[in-house]
N, C-alpha and C positions, 0 to 999 in steps of 0.2 A: 690191529691193536698190538699184534706181536711182530717181531723182527721178520725180514724176508726168509731168514735161515730157519725160522720156526713157525711157518705159516700154519694157523689152525685149521683144523678140519671142517671148521663151521665158522660163520660170521655170528658172533654171539651178542652184538650190538643191540639187537632187538630183546634180549633177555635182561639187559641192564636197565635198572629203574632210575634213568636219569630224570632231573627235575624238569617238570613241565609246567609252564604258566603263561597266559597271555599277557602278564604284568611285564612291560617293556623295560629294557635296561635303560633306554633313553627316554627320560621323563616326558620331553616335550610340554614342559609346564605352561609356557605362554599360550598353547593351544587347549591344553586339558583343563587348566584351572577355570576358564570361562563355562566349560560344560558342567563342571561340578557346581559352580555358583548358580547356574541356571536351575540345577537340580534342587539346590538349597533353596533358592527363591520360589520355586514351584511348590515345595514341601512347607514353605514358610517356616523354615528351620528354627529360628530364635523362639517363636511362639510355640512350636511344636515341643520343643524342649521344656519350656516353661509349663506347659500344660502337663507334661509327662510328670514333671517333678511335683507339681501341685497336687495331682492325682495321688502322688505317693506321701503326701503330707511332708515335703521337704522343708527344712528351715529357710528362711528367706535371706539373701544377701543382696545388699544395694550398692552398686558402683555409681555414683554420681559424675556425670560427664562434664568436666570443665570445658566450656564453650570455646572451640577455636573461633578465630575472626573471620567473618565471611568476606574475604577480600584475596582473591587468586587462587591459583591451583595449589593442590597440596605439595609440601616439600618434605624432604627427607626427616626433618625434625617432626612433622605431623605424623609420617609413616612410622617412626620409632614410637611415638606416644600412643597412637591408636592401636598399634600392633601390641603393646604392652597391656593396654586395657583389654584388647581381645584376649590376651593370655589369661588375664584375671577372670574374664566373664566364663570362657571356656573350661579353664581349670576348676572354677567353683560349681560349674555344671557337673564336671566330671567327678567332683568329690561329693556330689549329691545335693547340692544346694539349688534352690529356686532363685535365679538371678535377675534382678531388675536392673536394666541398663538402658537409659533413653539418651540417645545422642542429642547435642545441643549446639547452638551457634550463638555467638556474640555478634550483634548486627549493628549497633549504634556506634557513634564516634568519628573522630577527625579523619582517619585514612579514607573512609567511604566519602565524607564530605569533600575532601581534596579531589577525590577522583571525579566527583561530579562537577566540581568547579572547573576541573582541567577539561572535562567534557564541554562544558559551557563555553569556556574560552575559545575552545577549537571551533565552535559554531558562532563565535563572535558576540557572546553574551556574557555580561557579568552577573555575578551572584545577586548583587542588589537590584537587578532588573528582574529577577525571577521571584514570584510569589514564594513565601514559605511553604505554602501547601504543595506547589509543583516541585519545589527542591526537595522536600521531604519524600514525595512520591518517587522521585527519581533515585533517591538514596535507597529506598526501600526495594524498588525493582532491581537495583544493582546488587544488593545483598542477596536477594531471592535467587539471583542467577548463580551466584558463586556458593550458595547452599547446595544447589543442586550439582554443581561442578565437584564440589568437595565430597558430597555424599557418595557420587559414583566413584570417586577415587578411594574412599575409605572401604567401600563394599568390594572393590576389586582386590584390596589387600586381603580379604577374606573375613572383615569384621562383621561379627554378627550383632545385631542390636534391634531395638523396637524402632525400626527406621520409619514405620508408618506414623509413629505418634512422636516424632522428633520434636524438640522445642527450640524456639528462637526467641531471642530478647524482643524482637520487633512484632512478635505476634501481638495482636490486640489484647488476648487474655494475659499475656506475659507483661506487656506495659501497665495493664490495669493492677496486676499483682505487685509489680515494682513500686508504682505510686502508693499502693496500700501499705507496702512495708515503709516506704517513707512517712507516710502519715503517722505510723507508730511512733517514729521518733519525734515527730511534731507533738504528739499528743503527750508523751512521756517528758517533754520539757528537755531533752537532750540536744535539741537543735537550737542554734543561735546565729544571728547574723553579726559578723565582726568586721570592723575596718582595720586590716592589718596587712603587712608585706606577705605576699604569697608568691611563689614562683609562677611566673608568667611568661608564656610564650608569644611575643608580639607577632611571630610569623602565623601563628594559629589563632591570635587574638583570644586567648582563653587562659584561666588559670589552670595549674596543674598540681596533681597530688604527687607526694613523695615517690609512690610507685610508678609514676610516669616520667621519672627523671633519671637519667643515667650520666655518669661522669666520663668525660674525655679530656685528653690533653688539649690545651688551648693557650694561644700566646696573648696576653693582655699587656696594655700599657701600665706602667708603675709611675706613681708620682710621690714625691715628698713635698709636703705644703707647709708653710709657716702660717701659724695662727697667733697674731700679735696678743700678748697678755694686756689686759685693761684692768684687771683686779688680781691682787696677789701679794706675795711678800716683797720686801724691798729688792731682793736679788732677782726676782722674777720680773719686775717691772722693766720694760725696755726689751725684754726678751720675747722670743716667739716659741710657742709649743709646736713641735714638728710631728706631723702625722705622715703615715704611708698607706696608700691605697692602691688596688688594682682596678678601681672602678671610678676614674676622674669624673665621669657623667654625673655621679651622685653628689658632688660637692655643692651644687646649688640646693640639695635638699639637707645639708648639714645643719644640724640643730645643736650638737654637743661634741664633746671629746670625752672619751672614756679612759680611764686609768685604773691601776691597781695599786692598793695599800701594801701589797707584798713586793712591789717592784721599787727599786731605788733609782730616783731621777735626780738629775742635777742641771744646773746652768753652765753652758759652756760658752767659752768666748772664742771666735775665730781669730787666729793670729796671722795666718798666711795661707794663700791659696797655692794650687799646684800651677806651676809656670809651664809655659811652652805649649799650651792647648791651642787648638785650632778654633776655639770658640771660647767666649767670655762666660764663666760660670756665674750663676745667679747669687751666689753667697759672696761676700766680701769681708775683709778683715775688719774687725769690730762688731760684726754680728753676734748678737746673744741667742743661743738656741738651747731649749729644753728638751732632753731626751733621756731614755733610760741608760743608766751607766753601762750596763751590759752591752747595749747596742750602739753606743756612741761612735766607736770606731767604724763600724759598717756604715753608719748614716754619712759620717765626715767623708769616707772614702767615696761613696756615691755622689756626694756634692762637690767633689775635687778639692776638698780642704786639706791643706799640706799639714798644718799645725794648728793646735788649739790648747785652751787652758781650761781646766775645770775650775769654776769659781766656788760653788758651793752647793750642797744638796737642797732640794726644794720639797716642800709639802704642797701636794696638789689640792688639797681639799679646800673649798671655797674659791679656788682660781677661776677667773672668767676670762675669756678671749674675745676677740673681734673676728667676725667672718672674714675669710680672705677675700671676698669680692666686694666688701662693704664699700671700698673706696670708689667703685665703679658704679654703683646703683643703690640709692637708698633703700631699696627693697631689702637688701642684705644688711642693713644696718641695725643688726640686733645682737644681743649678747649670746656667747656660746660659751655655756658653763661646763666645767670638768666634772664628770660623774664617775663614782666608783663602780667598777663593772667586774663580776667574777669571771667573765670571759676574756679578760685581758691578761696577756703574758709578755714576757720579754724574749721570747723564743725567735722573733723575726720582726722586721719593721723598725719602729722607734720606741716602742713600749707604750704608745698612745694608739688609741683606735678612733678614727674619723667615725662619727656617729650620725647617720641619716635614718631616723626611725621609720621612714616610709619605704626603706629599700634594704632591710636586713633583719632577720629574727632577733638575733643578739641586740642590735641597735634598738629595736621596738621595745623589748623586754625591759632593757636598762632605762629607757626613756619613761616607761610606765613606772617602773619601780621607784623613781624619783619624783612622781607625783605629775608627770605631764601627761596631758590627754591629746593635745592638737598634733595630728599626724599630717606632715606636708605631703601633697598630692601634686607631683610635677610632671609625671609622664602618663601619656595617653595610652589606650589600648593597642595603638600601633607602635608604642614604644618611642614616640615623639614627645618633645617638651610641650606642655600646654601653652596656649597663647599668653597666660598670665605670668609665665616665668621670664623675668628680664634677662636680656642678653642673649637668650638660647632659644626662644620661642620657635617651635617647628622643626627644630634639629632632631634628627633621628639618632637613638642609641644603636638600634640594630636595623638593617635594611630588612625590609618584608617583601619587596617585589623584585621580579626579574632574576637575572643571573647571580646578582649580589645578595639575593635572599639569605639571612642568616649571618652575613658579615657585619662587622662593626660600622655604623655610620659616621657622620661627622661630629657627633656630640663629644666624644672624648677629646678629639683634637681642639674643638673650640673653647672647651673649658680650660685646657692647657694654655691656650693662647691668652685668654683672659687672666688666668693666673700669673701669667709672665707679665702682661700689661700691669697688673696690679702689683708687681713686685713681690708676689708671695709663692712663687714657685721655686723650691730649693734644688731639686734635681728630677730627673725622669730617666725611665728605662723601660725594658720589656721583660717579661716573665712567662715562661711556660709553666703552666699548672694545670691541676685537675679542675675542670670547670662544668657546671651542670648544664646538660642539653636534653631537649625533649627527646624521648625515646621513639617517637613517632616520626617528627619532622627532621631529627638529627640537629636541628638548629640550637644555638645558644638560648638560654632563658635569662630573664632578669627578675630580681626582686621587686615588686610593685605593689604599692598600698593600694587595695581595692576592696570594697564591700563584697564580701563572699558569705556563703552559709556553711557552717562548721557543725559537726557533731561532737559534744564534749568528751573528753577521755577521762577527766579527773574530777568530775562532779557527781556525788553520790545520787542514785535514782531510786526513788521509792515507788517501785513497781513489783508486782508479785514475781516477775522474772528476775530482777536484779536485787531486790530485797535490801536496798540501801548501799550497795556496791557501786563502785564507779565502773565505768565501761572497761577500763584498763584493767581493773582488778578481776572482773568477770572474764576478761579474755585470757588474762594470764592463768587463772584457774582452769580455764577450759584447755588452754595448751598442755597443763600437767596431766590433764585426764585423757589426752590424745596419745595414741601410739604412732610413733614415726618410723618409716623405713626409708633410708637409714636412719639410726638413732639420732645422729648428728643434726637432723632436720630441726629437732626440738629447741636446740640451743640458738639456732639461726633465728627462727621466727620469734622466739621469745625476746631475744635482744632487740630485734626490730620493734616488737610491741611495747617493750619497756620504755624505749627512748622516743617513740614517735609523737609527733604534735597532734593537736585535735584534727579529726578527719575533715579535710575540704572536700565537700560533695557537689558543689555548683559549678557549672561551666557555662561559658557565654557563647553557646553554639546553638545551631539549629536541629541537628539530627540526633534525637535521644528522647528518653522518658523525661517529662518536665518535673521540676519542683512545683507540683500542682497545689499552690496554696495562695492564700490571700494574707496580707499583713496589715494590721491595723495602724493607719497613718498617725493616730494620736499616740498609741503606746509603743509603736514599732514592734509589736509582738504578733507572731502568726495567729490567725484565726483558727481556733480548734472548735468545730461544730460538726458532730458525726453526721448530721442531715447533709450539709454542705459536702463532706467528704464522700458520703455515699453517692450523691448526685455526680461527683467528679469521676468516681470509680466507674459507675455505671456508664457514663458517657465514653470513657475511654475503652471500656470492654466491648461497646457497640460500634466505635468508630476509629479507635486507635488514639495514640498520643495527640493526633491532629485535632480531635476535639477539643482539647485544652487551648489550642492556639487559634481555632476558628470559630468557636462558639462565642456568643456574647456572655459577659461575665453574669448577667442576670440569669442565665441558665443554671448557674451554679450557687449564686448567693441566697437565692430565695428571697425572704423577708429583710436580709441585711441591705444597708444602704451602700450601693455600689461607689458612691463619692467617698465613703470613709475608708475604702480598702484599696491597697495596691496589689495589683495581680502580678505575681512573679513569672517571668517568662524565661528564667535560666533553665538549663536541662542538668540532669543528674549525671555525676561521674559516671563513665561506663563501668568503673569497678563496683559501684553501687548496684548496677544492673545485674552483672554477673554475680556478685556477692548475694544477691536475693533469688538466685535460680533454684535454690533449694526449696524456697516457698511455694513455687508453683510446679515443681516436678516431683517432689517427695511428699508433699501435703496434698490431701483432697483428691487422691489418684487411688484406685484399686490396685491390689497386689504389690504394694510397696510399702516403705515404712520411713519414718524420720526419727532419728538422724540417719544419714548414710553410714554404711560400714566403711567405705573407703573413698577418699578423693585421690586421684592420680594425675599429676602434672609435672612438668619441668621444675628444676630447682629455683628458677627465677620467681616462681609463683608464690614463695614465701613472702615476697613484698606485694604480690598481686592478688591472684584469686583466692588462694588459701587465706590471707590475711582479710581481704575484704569480706569473704564469707564468714570468717571467725567474728570480725566486728559487727557485721549486720545481725548475724544470728545471735551473738552475746547480747547485743543491745535490745532485741526484741524477744529472746526466748531464754537468755540467761546462760546459754552454753553453745558450744561449737556445733555445727550442722553435720559433723562428721566423727566417727569414732577412730579413725586411723587416716594417716596421710602417707602416700608414697611419692617419692620424687626420683627424677632421673635426670642425668646431665644433659649437657649440649652435644650435638653431633658436629664433629670436625672432619676435615680431610685426613688423609693418611698420614700427613706430616704434623697432625696435631693443630693445624691452622683452622682459622674460621673461614667457613666457605663464603664465597662471594662471586657473583657473575664477573666482575673485573678480573679476578684472579683466574677465572676459568676452572675452579676446583669444586664446582656444585655438582653434587650427585642427584640426579633426578629420578625419583621412585618409579615415575611411569616409565623411563627409559629401561631401568633395570628390570621392570615388570615384562616389558616387551621383549627384551633380550633372554632373560633368564626365568622369569616367572615371581610372583609374590612370595612364594615358598622361600626364596633365597633371602629376600628382605627379612622375613619371619625367623629364618634360623640364624641369621645374623643378630636380630635382636635378642634371641634366646641365649646365644653364646656369649655375648658381651657382659660386661659388669656395668649395667645400665646406670648404677648410682653415681658413676663418674661419667666425665666426658668420654665419648666413645668416638672411634675413628672407622671411616669407611670410604672406600675407594676401589679402584680395579684389583689391586692385589688382595685386600680383605675381601672382596667379593669372590674372587678366584678360591681363596682358601675356604670360603663358606660353601661355595659349589662342590669343592672336593669332599668336604665333610658331607654334604648332602648326599653325593653319589654313593659314598660309603654305606650311609643309612638306607638308601634306597636298594642297593645290592643286597644288604642283610635281609631286608623284607622280601626282596624278590627271591632270594634263595630259599627262604622259609615258604614262600608260597609254592615254589616247585617242588620242594621236598615234601610238601603236605598234600600235593595233589591226590585226590581220592581218599584222603584220610577220613577215617570214621571212628566216632567215639567207642565203637565195639572193640577196636584194636588196643584200646588205653591199657596201660599196665599200672597196677597199684604201686604205691611208694615203696612197699616192703619188698616187691620184686625188682625194683630199679637198680640197675648197676652203679657203681661208686661215681662214674662221671655224670650221669644223669642227676643223682642226689646232689652233687655239687652245684651244677646249674640251677636246679630247684633252689637250693640254699641262696644262690646269688639273686634269684628273682625275689626271694624273701627279704633280702637286704635292700635291694633296689626299691621294692614296694614301699618301705619305710622313708628311704631317701626322697623318692618322687613325692610322696605325700606331704613331707616336711618342707621339700622345696616349693611346692605350690602353696601350702599353707601360709609360708613365710614370703611368698612372692619372690623368691629367689631362683629364677628360672634357670640361671647357670647351673644350679645344683641339681636341676632336673636333666638338662640336656646332656652336660658333659659326663656324668656317670653312665647315662645310656650309651653314649657314643663309645666310651670306653669298654663298656660291656659287650658291645656289638663287634668292636674290633678285637678285643683281648679274649673274652670269655667265649663268645660264640664263633667268629670267623677262624681266629687263630687256635682255638682249642676244641670246642665242641664240634663245629662243623667239619674242621679239619681231620680230627680223629674219627668222627662217625661217618664221614664221606663214603668210605669203603663199605661200611655197613648199610648204609641207606642205598647205596647203588647195587650192591651185590649179594646182600642177605636175602633169604626167601622171605616173602611178605609176612608170614606168621611167626618168623624169628622174634625171639623175646627181646634181643638186643635192638633190632630195628623198630620193633613196636615201642620200646621204651623211648628211644630217640625221638620218634615222631610224636609221642605222647608229651615229652617235654617240650619239644618244638611248637607243639599246639599251644601249650601253657605260655611259652615265650611270645608267640604271636599274639595271643589274646591280649597280653599286657603291654606289649610295646606299641600296638595300634591304639591302645586306650591312653597309655602313657604320653604318647607323642602327639595325640589328637589336638590338644589346645596349642602347640608349637608349630606342628607341621600338619595342619588339618586336611589340606589337599591331598597330601601323598597318602595319609593314613585312611582317608575315605576312598581313594582309589584302591589301596591293598584291601580294605575291608569288603568293598563291593566286588572286587575281583575274586574273592574267596567266596562270598556269600551274596551272589547277585540279586537274590529276592529279599535280602535282609534290609532292615530299616538303616537310616544313616548311622555310621559309626558315632557321629556327634551326640547321638541319644544316649550313648553308654555311660556307665559309671565305671570307675575303677573296679576291676574284678577283685574280690577277696582273696588274699593270698593265705593258705593255711599256715597256721602256727608251726605245724609239724614239719614244714619244709625246712625250717631252720635246722642247720646241721654243722655246728661249729667243727666238729671232727672232720668231715670231708672238706671243709675250708682249710683247715690246718694241713690235711693230707695233700691237697692239690697245690698248696704253696710249696711243700717240700718236693713234689712231683716236678713243679716248674724248675726248681733249682737244678735238678738232675738233668731235665730235659733241655736246659739251656747249654749244658756242657756237651751233650750228644749232638745238638744242632750246631755248635760251633765246630766240633770235630768234623762233621759231615760237610760243612762250608769250606773248609780246608781242603777236603778231598776234591770237592767239585772245582774249587778254583785252580787246584794243581791238576785238574783233568784225569784224576785217578779214578773218579766215580762220577756217575752221572745223577740219575733221580735217587731220592732217599730209598725207594724200594729196592735198589741194588745192594743196600747195606745190611749187614747183620751185626751191629756194634756189640762189642764186649764191654760191659760198663762196670767198672769196679767202684764200689762204694764203701768207704771206710767208716762213715757215720751211720750207726745202727738205726736212728730214727728215720733218716733219709731212705735206708733200704727198706725199712719197715712200712714205708708209705706205699710201696708197690704190692703190698700184699693183697691178693684179690684182683690185681690188674694184669693185663697183657702188655708186657713191656714193649713189645714190637708194635702194637696197636698205639701205645702212648707216644712212642718215637716216631710212628709214621713210617716204619721201616718193615721189610718183610720178615726179618728175624731179629732177635736181640737176646743177649744174656746178661743177667745181673749176677755179679760176683762180689761176694763180701771181701773188703780188703782195700790195701792201698793202690794196687795196680802196678804194672811194669814202668820203669823210669821213662821209657820213650812214649807213654800214653799222653793223649791230649788232656790238658787241664786247663781251667780258668781260675785266676787268682781269686774272684770272689766265691768260688766253691771249691775249696782246697781239698775237700774229702772225696771229690769225684774224679775218676780218670777213665778215659774213653779210648778203647782200641778200634778204630773204625774198619772192621773186617767186611769182606764182601759176603754177600748171601749165597748159600750153597744150594744148588737144585735147578729146577727148570722154572721159566716164566709161565705163570697161569695166563691163558689167552684170554680171560675174561676180566680178572681183577689186576693182572700185571704183578702180583706178589711172586717173589722167587722162593719156591719151597721144594724140599725133597719129596713131598707127597704128590707133586703134580703128576698125574698119569696113573694114579692108584686106581681110580674107578675106571674099568675097561670101557664103560659106556661113553665116557668123556675123557680120552687119554690126554687132552691138552689142558685139563682143569685140575684145580685144587680140589680137595674133598667138599669143602664148604660150597665152592662155585658149582661143583658137579651135584650136589644136592639140590641147590637152587635151581639150576637148569631143569633138573628131572621134574621138580614141582612145577616149574613153569611149563614144561611140555606136557605133563599130565593135564594141567589145567586147560590146555587147549586141544587136547586129544579128542 
């Protein structure tokens, strides 16, 4: 330990109390974590904690699990979400709650159907060649497989839950409960069948709800079409109203043209066309065209019209046109009225809106508003024109098979060709715009008139739950009563609920819970008979949803005449399924309650699960099934780009676990601002691993320094030195921060202050200053005992505070120190005494830090210039002109604080050549060298070394410690 020139007379290493612990520096998490998981599984950890809390009469906290879809292995988004949920569960346990958390899965729906269809095709079979019972059985088997795979993935992340009692929407009991919830809407009169245009996926052959649609850029053909005026003012006669549309295929379904009273229209006459074109324009001199004044120039530019003349303004009221295809087939020889519509503007197009009531929401509403009821139906479920559509029968709007699936079919081109043939096409082009796509198939959708089942949003309901309110009113009131984390989520879901249409709940598919009801063929109303409903529910509970499809109707109808009733074979929208999960997980179960305290999902669920749960529960119970909603953002790569396999930027959580351990994913999830989109990749994970190592080393150092610690050596607060009092004060501060962070679900506000505390207050201050005392003071020394007493308090709290976030490491640390103790996860946050608060010590050590920073700066210069080596070679003379800074050192050993062998504090400015820092102008340091000999045990340089003749190469403190050590072993 000493220089060769000063060889000690004895090797004192055995007398130094170096930290000793079996807790390794290298974590080996990929190997260690499975061992800990096995112990937790053997102890049935989740239920063990619940039982412990219930015995203590703990308050109940319910986190209801939003069901992931049972289709494929978990991805990094799953990992983030389930880890955040685990943070909630574990932190609520830590705060003293009894936490109910039942994991669940969404099992019905199109993606699984497609997968089964794909598997059948690979075996040379078509879906229509397979019985519905076999097809559904294959879907069920597929979903069950992925539930098992995902469950194992979630467990590997360290997620604790009631895994043995998981729920799945395809469980027989779940399907029965979902249908029972549906029957409540039937009974209350909120359900109706309407024939109206809905978003329809020809690729999937089903209607889609708003929540199932996303918008992507898409290139569509655009056309300007002339509708000859047959009734109108003298100026309008002989002219044509011009419309513009991006859906040429809807022209055969046109029944009207919409205009606006607030837009100025006029008749324009073409005077000359653009010359020198490679094609002949469809307009010609003398043509009369009616368009909005504001858009006339744009229209004429598109039509290659060089000059024109405004004849006069026109009033569109009462104007009637001819269908542009009338000359080609008498089927289209009907009048096309102009209808005033609020949706019409002169921002783009021509100022007129081609109106096909079967293929657009606005078209449908304006058609009904003017007293019309007949809705043309021209496109079949495959997106092809029906046989009864002249000129275009059988042509597809969108391709639904093969490599071209989702691409535009021949319909648009055929319609344009016929318009040219009829002389009614004015111009055409192409336009890139935002277009609706199915969020599952990613294929474009169309608006298609089809009979569907809806739940009314705006009709007052006279039930005890709604009390005369509409579903929309009840849902909006529920939103106001809900807490949102972050708060902006409230405005987002409220704006969606305020403007959403009636809830479309029927789907024309096979794999799902059925709309299990009968409709009276005479009245067109659903049959509501409690006995019939009871038989339906009992059958589904016993045999699953297959009972509805497989059993004869007489099994359900009882005395009702089966000839009078239509059996509905549609299935429920999967959002209705998942929106009903609260009914069979939170009700009629022990040790839980309704409503849930919290729902936690990604921000996209404002339009999905949060909203479907809100609507389902508001319609059946008059309020939301939750008291609070927490949302997280999406997971991006390190460049902020969306992850995709084609880009090669996907982070696989299983790969991270195999290489670094689940703890690294958990620490990353704790450190990010999850409310926003978060980034992850190699660099981010490396930074997280670095932070983990620092935390681990802090814990490891404490375990080593606390070896053989006994509560008998504890020091009372009144006897504590100032440094220990300051650390206790910091624990008091952190305790409040940690509790607030967990209470508010802001996990950043837990982990980041703890990391800063470990790095700044512990490693750089407390451990650094007290290292000499811990290693070299005799065991019964007050200073050493006080340091270990405080370190014990730190260990007790850090292992508890971090247990929800890094449970594997804290479990390892706890069981290393207490091998026979119960799991660290069973603990609650230790109470932190109010008397630990010490604002005076906090102020003192803030001032001490200012002075120390100048001393450290001076010694760094000496080391850089090679005038000095270790800090123990120094005896700085520190000049302090600020009386408050100088007073902060009262009762402190300045050399101990500066980590030097000696130090002198001097009041005053100090010499001109002294070292200074601009940010602490009142402190000047002379970096003098320590005088005396080096202690062979502590390495401090002191004049007193050798004063004790028994130990001529030790300082007095070290001589006393060694004498005690020798005496103990004599």
